[in-house]
N, C-alpha and C positions, 0 to 999 in steps of 0.2 A: 340846698344852700347855693349861694352865689359866691363864687371865688373872689376874694379881694384882689384889687389891681396889683398890690405889691407882690403877689405871688408870681407874677409873670416877669418881673424885672430882675435881670442879672447884670451886675452883681447885686446881691441882696441889699434891700433898703435898711435904714437904721431900725425900723420896726421889726423887720424880719430877723435881723441879727439879735435883737432883744429877745425874740421868741425862740431863737435857735436852740437853747437848752431843752425846752419842752419838745421841740421837734426831734432832737436827738433821742429822747426817751421813746417817743412814738416810733422812730425809725429802728431803734434797737429791738423793740417788741415785734415790729413787722418783719425784721430780718430773721429773728428767731423762728417765727411762724413759717417763713419761706424755706428755712433749712430742713424742716421736718419732712418726712416721707409721707406722701398721701397713699390712700388705698388704691389698689389696682382694679380697674374695671376689666371685664371680660371682653372688651371691645377696643379697637384703636381709639385713642383719646387725643384730640387736638385742643389745646388750651390757648386762648387768645387773651392778652391783657394789655392794658395801657400803663405807662409809668406814673401817670398823674390821676387826680381825682376827677375824671370825666372829661369828655370832649376830645379824646385822642383818635377816635374813629374805629372803635372795636366792633360796633354793630355792622357797618358796611364791610369790614374785613371778614367778619363771621359769615355774612351772607355770601360773599365772593368765594370763600373756602368751601362752604356747603355746596355751592353750584359746581365748583371744580370736582368735588368728591362725587357728586351725582353724575357728572360727565365721565368719570373714571369707573362707573358701574357700581358705586356704593349706594347705600341707603342711609344717608346721614340723619341723625337726630340732634337737635339742640338740647342741651341741658343747662338750665339757668335758674338762679334763685328768684328772678322776677322782681327787681328792685322797685320799691314804692307801692307794692300791691297790699291790699288788705288781707287779713287772715294769713299772715306769713307762716304760721305754724301748720297750715294744712299739709297733708301728705302729698307727695309729688303726684301731679296729674298731667294728662295730655291736654294741651290747649285745643279747643274747637273754636276757630275764629268766627264761626257763625253764631256761637252762643256766648262765649266769654268776652268780656271787655277789659280795658286797661286797668280798671279798679281791681279786678280779680287776678290779673296776670302781670301787671306792670307794662309800661308802654313799649319798651324795647322787646320784651318777650312776644308781644303781640305782632310786632313787625317781623320777628324771626319766624313766627308760626305761619306767616303768609308765604314763606319760602320753603320750609321743610318742617316735618313734625317736631314739636317742641314740648319738652317736659319742664314744668315749673315746680320748684320745691327747694326749700332751704337745705335739705339733706341731699347733696349731690350724689352720694353713693347709692342711696335708694333710688334717686332719679335715673342713674345709669342702669340699675337693675330693671327699672320699669321700661326704659327705652329698649333694652335687649329683649325683654319679653314681648314687645310690640313689633319686633323685627328689624331693629336698627343694626347696621353693620359697622357704623362708625359714630363717634360722639364728637360734637363741637361745643366747647364751653367758651362763652364770650366774657366771662367774669371770674375765672377761677385761677388766675396766675398767682396772686398773692395769698389766697386762702389755702392752697395746696391740699384740698380735700380729696382730689383725685390726682393720681400720678400721671403726668402727660407722656404720651409717646412722641408728641411734638408740641413745643411751647414757643409761641410767637409773641413778640412785643410790638405793639402798634404805636407809632409816634407821629404826632402832628408836626409837620415841618416848621410851621410858624411859631409853635409854642415850645416844642422840645421838652425839656425837663423843668420849665419855668425858672425859678430862681435857684433850683437845685437843693431845696430844703424840704423837710417833712412837716406835716401839720403840727401846730398852727402856724409855723413860720413859712411854709411853702406848700406846694401841691403834690409832692412826691409821695406815693403810697408806701415806699420803702426806699432806702438809699440806692442810688442808681447802680453802683458796682454790684451789689447783691442781686438786683433785678436782672441785670445783664447776665450774671453768672447762671441764672435759673432758666434762661431761654436758649433756644437753638438758633434763632434768627430774628432779625428786626425788619419790620415793614414800615418804611418811611413814607408818609402821605404828604404830598405837596412839597413846596420849597420853603427855605428859610434857614438863616444862620443857626437858629436855636436847634432845629432838627438835625442839621448837618453836624453840629457838635456832638449830639448823642450818637449819630451814625459813626463818627470818628472813634468814639469810645467803644462802640460795638465792634468795629473792624479791628481795633487794637486788641480786643479780647478774643479775636478769632471767630466772630459771629458774622455770617453773611448778611448783607443789607439788601433787601428787596424794595424797589422803588415803585410807588403807585401814586395815583391822584384820585380825587373824588370828582365825578362828572355828573351833571344833571341829566336826567332822562327826559325825553320829549314829554311835554305836558302843556295843558291849557293854562296860559298865564296872561294877566292883564298888562296893559301899557302903564297904568298908574296903580301903585300898590301901597297899601298900609301893611308893612311887614311886622309880624310878631313871632316871638319864639321863646320857649322856656327850655333852653338847652344850655349845656355848659359854656359854649363859646358862640353866642348868637351872632357875633360880628362876622363869622365865616359865612353864615346863611345870608346876611345882608349883602356881603361882598359878592356872593354868587349871583344874587338877583341883579345887582348892578352890572356885573359882567355879562349878563344875558340881555342887557339893554332896557331893563325896566326903570321907570321913573319912580323912585322911592319917595313917597310923600310923607312917610312917617315910619319911625322904628320904635317898637315896643319890646323891651327885654324883661323876661321874668326868670325866676330861679329855675335851675335844672329840675325837671320832672314836675313842674308847677301844675297843680290841679286847678284848672280854670273854673271859676264860678259862673253862674248864669249872669250875675250882675257885671262881672268883668267882660264877658263876651258881648253883652248888650252895649256896654260902653265902647268897646272896640268897633262894633257895627255903627254906632252913632258917629264916632270919629271918622270912620271910613266914608260914611255918607257925606259928612261935612267937607271932607277933602276930595270928594268925587273920585274915590279910589276903591279898589277891591282888596279885601283881606287876603293875605297870603301867608302861609306858615309852612313848617317842616312836616315831613311824614310822622316823625316822632310825636310832635305836638298834636297833629290831627288824630293820632291813635287814642289820645286822651279825651277827645271830644265826642259828644253824642253823634250818631249818624245824621240827625237833623241839622246840627250845627255844622258838621263837616261838609255837608252838601251845599252850604251857603258861602263857602270860601274856596280859594284855590290852594293847591298843595304842590310843593316842589319835591319830586322824588329824585334820589341820587343813587349812584352806584360806585363801587370801587373799580378803578381801571389799573391793572398792573402794567408796568412798563414792559415786562417780559413775564409770562406766566409759567414757562418751563422750569425755572428754579424752584418755584413753589410746588409745582407738580412733583418734582423730584423729591422734595422734602416730604410731601404727603405720601408718596409711594414708599419711602423709607419708613414712615410712621406706621403704615399699614403692615409692612413686613415685620417691623420690630414687635408689634403687638402679637 
């Protein structure tokens, strides 16, 4: 889906206020789900979640945490449901990036698998057992905060500084997966990515609730990029991608936005190539979008890789050490 513009505006718009009663019902159900106790895995379990429906930065945060765990001598495995994949009822399986594609795993899961072993499956408890059998010493879940299928030893909320909690309401009135106070109560710390008044407001709520706030930014990695670009993205907040390209000095000849997790067709890709040729530009997209393309198509465009950069990593290392000990 593509989030409506009124979801980001605070205070809430008249349309959002009209939908607020439905949002309250959604929020009540989500809050009840979050209050239940999940199953315990036999491994340290780090759960990462965002307060809104996509675009908060969970995947870069998960990758950074797995890298830290590896530096600490652990063998982390990702366990994820693999959003958007076909055959969602398939038993949990280990991704082989050389064999599986995004249609089988989901785009985000395929990115995770390039960093650490990744188990995909709707049953996270079974996925945790599979990871343990394959030699995992720690689990990282990038989408399990609101589902509570597994009980975390460390729960982190990732917040986009520019977006924060949107208009503060739940669907269909706003983007929150559950009311913010309940989400903050369920986490051990908040990771604030980037700057912005909206994110600072959420950070202030977290601090008032006694939750530490870890500050970070998303930085592009060195990559081959053109001077003139036709940029396209099917992610939750494509404007962040476009702004990053501009900050790198690229001349953006055109911007094409698609819904999050959009499955590009051959006709759409051909149209993008024709438009790029007309503009004398090169197609540029995100790693997540490139993961959904065929190898042949991905080879004909440029990709912007990114990573999470912590302002200070020792506070996060301390939280991870405590989670390892707690388990």
